[in-house]
Structure formats: structure tokens, C-alpha cells
Backbone as JSON Lines, residues from 0, in Angstrom:
{"i":0,"aa":"M","n":[26.16,99.85,-8.74],"ca":[27.54,100.14,-9.04],"c":[28.37,100.03,-7.74]}
{"i":1,"aa":"S","n":[29.44,99.23,-7.78],"ca":[30.24,99.03,-6.58],"c":[31.18,100.22,-6.37]}
{"i":2,"aa":"P","n":[31.52,100.51,-5.12],"ca":[32.43,101.62,-4.86],"c":[33.81,101.35,-5.41]}
{"i":3,"aa":"K","n":[34.5,102.37,-5.77],"ca":[35.88,102.26,-6.28],"c":[36.78,101.76,-5.13]}
{"i":4,"aa":"P","n":[37.61,100.72,-5.38],"ca":[38.41,100.21,-4.28],"c":[39.48,101.24,-3.86]}
{"i":5,"aa":"Q","n":[39.72,101.23,-2.55],"ca":[40.77,102.11,-2.03],"c":[42.09,101.31,-2.06]}
{"i":6,"aa":"F","n":[43.16,101.97,-2.42],"ca":[44.46,101.31,-2.57],"c":[45.38,101.6,-1.41]}
{"i":7,"aa":"G","n":[46.29,100.7,-1.14],"ca":[47.21,100.86,-0.05],"c":[48.55,100.18,-0.37]}
{"i":8,"aa":"L","n":[49.4,100.15,0.64],"ca":[50.73,99.59,0.51],"c":[50.92,98.57,1.63]}
{"i":9,"aa":"L","n":[51.23,97.32,1.27],"ca":[51.47,96.25,2.22],"c":[52.98,96.05,2.3]}
{"i":10,"aa":"I","n":[53.53,96.13,3.52],"ca":[54.97,96.03,3.72],"c":[55.24,94.77,4.59]}
{"i":11,"aa":"D","n":[55.99,93.87,4.04],"ca":[56.41,92.68,4.78],"c":[57.79,92.98,5.34]}
{"i":12,"aa":"Y","n":[57.86,93.5,6.55],"ca":[59.13,93.99,7.06],"c":[60.05,92.89,7.54]}
{"i":13,"aa":"E","n":[59.6,91.63,7.49],"ca":[60.51,90.54,7.83],"c":[61.62,90.44,6.79]}
{"i":14,"aa":"Y","n":[61.36,90.85,5.57],"ca":[62.35,90.7,4.52],"c":[63.07,91.99,4.1]}
{"i":15,"aa":"C","n":[62.73,93.12,4.7],"ca":[63.44,94.36,4.37],"c":[64.88,94.25,4.84]}
{"i":16,"aa":"T","n":[65.79,94.58,3.92],"ca":[67.25,94.53,4.23],"c":[67.84,95.84,4.63]}
{"i":17,"aa":"G","n":[67.01,96.9,4.62],"ca":[67.53,98.22,4.99],"c":[68.37,98.87,3.9]}
{"i":18,"aa":"C","n":[68.12,98.53,2.64],"ca":[68.94,99.1,1.53],"c":[68.58,100.53,1.2]}
{"i":19,"aa":"H","n":[67.43,101.01,1.64],"ca":[66.92,102.39,1.42],"c":[66.61,102.71,-0.05]}
{"i":20,"aa":"T","n":[66.54,101.68,-0.88],"ca":[66.19,101.94,-2.28],"c":[64.82,102.57,-2.43]}
{"i":21,"aa":"C","n":[63.92,102.16,-1.58],"ca":[62.55,102.77,-1.63],"c":[62.61,104.27,-1.38]}
{"i":22,"aa":"Q","n":[63.41,104.67,-0.42],"ca":[63.58,106.1,-0.1],"c":[64.17,106.86,-1.28]}
{"i":23,"aa":"V","n":[65.18,106.31,-1.89],"ca":[65.84,106.96,-3.04],"c":[64.87,107.04,-4.2]}
{"i":24,"aa":"A","n":[64.16,105.94,-4.5],"ca":[63.24,105.95,-5.63],"c":[62.12,106.97,-5.43]}
{"i":25,"aa":"C","n":[61.62,107.06,-4.2],"ca":[60.58,108.04,-3.9],"c":[61.08,109.44,-4.07]}
{"i":26,"aa":"A","n":[62.24,109.73,-3.53],"ca":[62.8,111.07,-3.63],"c":[63.04,111.47,-5.09]}
{"i":27,"aa":"Q","n":[63.57,110.53,-5.88],"ca":[63.84,110.83,-7.29],"c":[62.53,111.01,-8.08]}
{"i":28,"aa":"E","n":[61.55,110.11,-7.83],"ca":[60.29,110.17,-8.55],"c":[59.58,111.49,-8.3]}
{"i":29,"aa":"N","n":[59.67,112.0,-7.08],"ca":[58.91,113.19,-6.73],"c":[59.77,114.47,-6.64]}
{"i":30,"aa":"N","n":[61.05,114.35,-6.98],"ca":[61.98,115.48,-6.96],"c":[62.03,116.17,-5.6]}
{"i":31,"aa":"W","n":[62.03,115.34,-4.53],"ca":[62.11,115.85,-3.17],"c":[63.51,116.38,-2.89]}
{"i":32,"aa":"P","n":[63.66,117.49,-2.15],"ca":[64.98,117.9,-1.72],"c":[65.55,116.95,-0.7]}
{"i":33,"aa":"A","n":[66.84,117.01,-0.53],"ca":[67.51,116.09,0.43],"c":[66.85,116.17,1.79]}
{"i":34,"aa":"G","n":[66.63,115.01,2.4],"ca":[66.02,114.95,3.72],"c":[64.52,114.82,3.73]}
{"i":35,"aa":"M","n":[63.89,114.98,2.55],"ca":[62.41,114.84,2.46],"c":[62.08,113.62,1.64]}
{"i":36,"aa":"G","n":[60.89,113.09,1.87],"ca":[60.42,111.96,1.08],"c":[59.15,111.38,1.58]}
{"i":37,"aa":"G","n":[58.55,110.52,0.79],"ca":[57.3,109.89,1.11],"c":[57.45,108.61,1.86]}
{"i":38,"aa":"I","n":[58.69,108.1,2.04],"ca":[58.92,106.88,2.76],"c":[60.26,106.96,3.47]}
{"i":39,"aa":"R","n":[60.34,106.42,4.67],"ca":[61.57,106.38,5.46],"c":[61.8,104.97,5.96]}
{"i":40,"aa":"V","n":[63.02,104.53,5.96],"ca":[63.33,103.23,6.53],"c":[63.82,103.43,7.95]}
{"i":41,"aa":"Q","n":[63.06,102.88,8.89],"ca":[63.42,103.0,10.31],"c":[64.29,101.77,10.69]}
{"i":42,"aa":"E","n":[65.31,101.98,11.43],"ca":[66.16,100.88,11.91],"c":[65.88,100.7,13.39]}
{"i":43,"aa":"I","n":[65.5,99.47,13.73],"ca":[65.2,99.17,15.15],"c":[66.24,98.14,15.61]}
{"i":44,"aa":"V","n":[66.94,98.5,16.68],"ca":[67.96,97.61,17.23],"c":[67.41,97.06,18.55]}
{"i":45,"aa":"Q","n":[67.36,95.74,18.66],"ca":[66.91,95.09,19.86],"c":[68.09,94.38,20.53]}
{"i":46,"aa":"A","n":[68.31,94.7,21.78],"ca":[69.37,94.01,22.53],"c":[68.85,92.63,22.96]}
{"i":47,"aa":"L","n":[69.67,91.64,22.68],"ca":[69.37,90.26,23.06],"c":[70.33,89.8,24.14]}
{"i":48,"aa":"P","n":[70.03,88.65,24.8],"ca":[70.98,88.14,25.78],"c":[72.33,87.86,25.17]}
{"i":49,"aa":"N","n":[73.36,87.77,26.01],"ca":[74.72,87.44,25.58],"c":[75.33,88.5,24.64]}
{"i":50,"aa":"D","n":[74.98,89.77,24.88],"ca":[75.56,90.88,24.09],"c":[75.3,90.77,22.59]}
{"i":51,"aa":"K","n":[74.22,90.13,22.19],"ca":[73.83,90.08,20.79],"c":[72.77,91.1,20.52]}
{"i":52,"aa":"H","n":[72.63,91.44,19.24],"ca":[71.62,92.42,18.84],"c":[70.87,91.89,17.63]}
{"i":53,"aa":"Y","n":[69.64,92.33,17.45],"ca":[68.79,91.95,16.35],"c":[68.33,93.25,15.65]}
{"i":54,"aa":"L","n":[68.58,93.36,14.35],"ca":[68.19,94.52,13.59],"c":[66.89,94.25,12.83]}
{"i":55,"aa":"T","n":[65.98,95.19,12.91],"ca":[64.77,95.14,12.1],"c":[64.7,96.45,11.33]}
{"i":56,"aa":"Y","n":[64.43,96.33,10.06],"ca":[64.25,97.53,9.21],"c":[62.75,97.63,8.84]}
{"i":57,"aa":"L","n":[62.19,98.81,9.04],"ca":[60.77,99.02,8.78],"c":[60.62,100.2,7.82]}
{"i":58,"aa":"P","n":[60.34,99.92,6.53],"ca":[59.99,101.02,5.63],"c":[58.64,101.56,6.02]}
{"i":59,"aa":"F","n":[58.53,102.83,6.22],"ca":[57.25,103.41,6.65],"c":[56.95,104.66,5.9]}
{"i":60,"aa":"P","n":[55.78,104.75,5.26],"ca":[55.4,105.94,4.53],"c":[55.23,107.11,5.47]}
{"i":61,"aa":"T","n":[55.53,108.31,4.94],"ca":[55.41,109.56,5.71],"c":[54.11,110.27,5.26]}
{"i":62,"aa":"E","n":[53.83,111.4,5.87],"ca":[52.68,112.2,5.5],"c":[52.76,112.69,4.05]}
{"i":63,"aa":"L","n":[53.96,112.66,3.48],"ca":[54.13,113.16,2.09],"c":[53.74,112.09,1.06]}
{"i":64,"aa":"C","n":[53.57,110.86,1.46],"ca":[53.31,109.77,0.51],"c":[51.9,109.91,-0.07]}
{"i":65,"aa":"I","n":[51.89,109.87,-1.4],"ca":[50.63,109.86,-2.16],"c":[50.56,108.6,-3.04]}
{"i":66,"aa":"L","n":[51.39,107.61,-2.67],"ca":[51.49,106.34,-3.41],"c":[51.69,106.6,-4.92]}
{"i":67,"aa":"C","n":[52.52,107.63,-5.2],"ca":[52.87,107.94,-6.58],"c":[51.62,108.02,-7.49]}
{"i":68,"aa":"R","n":[50.66,108.79,-7.06],"ca":[49.41,108.89,-7.79],"c":[49.56,109.03,-9.3]}
{"i":69,"aa":"P","n":[50.48,109.87,-9.78],"ca":[50.64,109.93,-11.25],"c":[51.07,108.62,-11.88]}
{"i":70,"aa":"R","n":[51.89,107.83,-11.18],"ca":[52.28,106.51,-11.69],"c":[51.14,105.53,-11.63]}
{"i":71,"aa":"T","n":[50.44,105.49,-10.48],"ca":[49.39,104.46,-10.32],"c":[48.19,104.73,-11.23]}
{"i":72,"aa":"K","n":[47.96,105.99,-11.57],"ca":[46.86,106.31,-12.52],"c":[47.16,105.68,-13.88]}
{"i":73,"aa":"K","n":[48.43,105.49,-14.18],"ca":[48.84,104.86,-15.45],"c":[48.92,103.33,-15.36]}
{"i":74,"aa":"G","n":[48.57,102.79,-14.16],"ca":[48.62,101.36,-14.0],"c":[49.97,100.85,-13.54]}
{"i":75,"aa":"L","n":[50.87,101.75,-13.17],"ca":[52.21,101.38,-12.69],"c":[52.23,101.3,-11.16]}
{"i":76,"aa":"D","n":[53.13,100.55,-10.63],"ca":[53.34,100.52,-9.18],"c":[53.99,101.8,-8.71]}
{"i":77,"aa":"P","n":[53.8,102.17,-7.45],"ca":[54.54,103.31,-6.88],"c":[56.03,103.02,-7.02]}
{"i":78,"aa":"A","n":[56.86,104.08,-7.04],"ca":[58.27,103.95,-7.22],"c":[58.9,103.08,-6.14]}
{"i":79,"aa":"C","n":[58.45,103.21,-4.91],"ca":[59.04,102.42,-3.83],"c":[58.84,100.9,-4.06]}
{"i":80,"aa":"V","n":[57.66,100.55,-4.54],"ca":[57.33,99.14,-4.79],"c":[58.16,98.62,-5.98]}
{"i":81,"aa":"K","n":[58.22,99.41,-7.02],"ca":[58.93,99.0,-8.24],"c":[60.4,98.74,-7.95]}
{"i":82,"aa":"H","n":[61.01,99.57,-7.14],"ca":[62.46,99.49,-6.93],"c":[62.88,98.74,-5.68]}
{"i":83,"aa":"C","n":[61.94,98.25,-4.89],"ca":[62.27,97.51,-3.66],"c":[63.08,96.27,-4.02]}
{"i":84,"aa":"M","n":[64.32,96.22,-3.6],"ca":[65.25,95.12,-3.97],"c":[64.87,93.84,-3.24]}
{"i":85,"aa":"A","n":[64.25,93.91,-2.09],"ca":[63.87,92.73,-1.32],"c":[62.47,92.23,-1.72]}
{"i":86,"aa":"G","n":[61.74,93.03,-2.52],"ca":[60.41,92.62,-2.94],"c":[59.45,92.51,-1.77]}
{"i":87,"aa":"C","n":[59.64,93.36,-0.79],"ca":[58.8,93.25,0.43],"c":[57.62,94.23,0.45]}
{"i":88,"aa":"M","n":[57.38,94.91,-0.66],"ca":[56.25,95.87,-0.74],"c":[55.29,95.44,-1.82]}
{"i":89,"aa":"T","n":[53.99,95.56,-1.52],"ca":[52.97,95.23,-2.49],"c":[51.96,96.38,-2.51]}
{"i":90,"aa":"F","n":[51.58,96.8,-3.7],"ca":[50.55,97.84,-3.88],"c":[49.33,97.21,-4.43]}
{"i":91,"aa":"G","n":[48.15,97.6,-3.9],"ca":[46.87,97.03,-4.41],"c":[45.7,97.47,-3.62]}
{"i":92,"aa":"P","n":[44.53,96.91,-3.95],"ca":[43.31,97.25,-3.23],"c":[43.46,96.77,-1.8]}
{"i":93,"aa":"I","n":[43.03,97.61,-0.85],"ca":[43.24,97.29,0.58],"c":[42.52,96.0,1.02]}
{"i":94,"aa":"D","n":[41.41,95.66,0.41],"ca":[40.71,94.43,0.74],"c":[41.61,93.22,0.45]}
{"i":95,"aa":"E","n":[42.25,93.23,-0.71],"ca":[43.17,92.12,-1.09],"c":[44.37,92.1,-0.17]}
{"i":96,"aa":"L","n":[44.94,93.26,0.1],"ca":[46.14,93.33,0.95],"c":[45.84,92.86,2.35]}
{"i":97,"aa":"A","n":[44.66,93.24,2.88],"ca":[44.25,92.82,4.22],"c":[44.17,91.3,4.32]}
{"i":98,"aa":"E","n":[43.77,90.65,3.26],"ca":[43.71,89.16,3.27],"c":[45.11,88.57,3.36]}
{"i":99,"aa":"K","n":[46.07,89.22,2.7],"ca":[47.47,88.72,2.74],"c":[48.08,88.8,4.15]}
{"i":100,"aa":"I","n":[47.61,89.77,4.96],"ca":[48.15,89.9,6.3],"c":[47.86,88.66,7.12]}
{"i":101,"aa":"K","n":[46.78,87.97,6.81],"ca":[46.43,86.78,7.55],"c":[47.48,85.67,7.37]}
{"i":102,"aa":"E","n":[48.29,85.75,6.31],"ca":[49.27,84.74,6.0],"c":[50.45,84.77,6.98]}
{"i":103,"aa":"K","n":[50.79,85.93,7.46],"ca":[51.93,86.07,8.37],"c":[51.81,87.31,9.2]}
{"i":104,"aa":"P","n":[52.4,87.32,10.37],"ca":[52.16,88.42,11.33],"c":[53.06,89.64,11.12]}
{"i":105,"aa":"R","n":[54.14,89.58,10.42],"ca":[55.1,90.7,10.39],"c":[54.89,91.58,9.16]}
{"i":106,"aa":"M","n":[53.69,92.04,9.01],"ca":[53.32,92.92,7.89],"c":[52.61,94.15,8.42]}
{"i":107,"aa":"V","n":[52.71,95.21,7.61],"ca":[52.03,96.49,7.97],"c":[51.25,96.89,6.72]}
{"i":108,"aa":"L","n":[49.97,97.27,6.91],"ca":[49.17,97.78,5.83],"c":[49.01,99.29,5.99]}
{"i":109,"aa":"W","n":[49.43,100.04,5.01],"ca":[49.34,101.49,5.06],"c":[48.39,101.99,4.0]}
{"i":110,"aa":"V","n":[47.47,102.89,4.4],"ca":[46.48,103.44,3.51],"c":[46.61,104.94,3.64]}
{"i":111,"aa":"P","n":[46.82,105.66,2.52],"ca":[46.9,107.12,2.6],"c":[45.55,107.75,2.9]}
{"i":112,"aa":"R","n":[45.59,108.97,3.35],"ca":[44.34,109.69,3.6],"c":[43.69,110.08,2.35]}
């Protein structure tokens, strides 16, 4: 009998637009009070030459994230994945997600404890 696959969240932060929909969906799904949630979108500002700046948005799960266990037990995606407007999040077995990382470098694989 093979072991049950462990699931995780793959985030392609090259395409995150910083809309915060994942944060809102998580907070609503889990009835979190204002300021709490299982995912936060970090904004990183990089200064470039000639007074230009480059923005990177990185959705990152917090210690509160349980990957919407009640939803995923029903075969549904976590709320953050379902509602991500940029489609930059993927939920699935970590072995499959780890293979996708090889396709491009600007991805993060997150696995809950």
C-alpha cells in the first residue's frame, strides 16, 4: 500500500497582481477577524537605476493556513486557489507540484505542517 500523498500549495509569484483576493477569500472562508488570515500578500519594492522601481507581490501562507482542510476533503480547491484572479496558485500533491517548479524559477512550494 503506497503512502497517502502530502498536499501543498504552489505559488507562481511572477503573475501575482497584488489584488489580495486570496486574503479576502481565506478570511471569509474561515471567518477570521480583521487582520488575521491564512495567507498574506507581501509587497516587495526594488529600487532600480534611473529612479525606477519594480514591484513584486508574493502571496505567502501564514501559520494559520490549513489549506482549507474542510474544502479539500470534499475534493474542492482551497479558497485562495479558487478565487485567485491571476491563476497563480495550484493545489495538489507535493510530488507533482515539485515537478512544476522545474519549469520556471519564480515559484514557491508551501507545505503545511
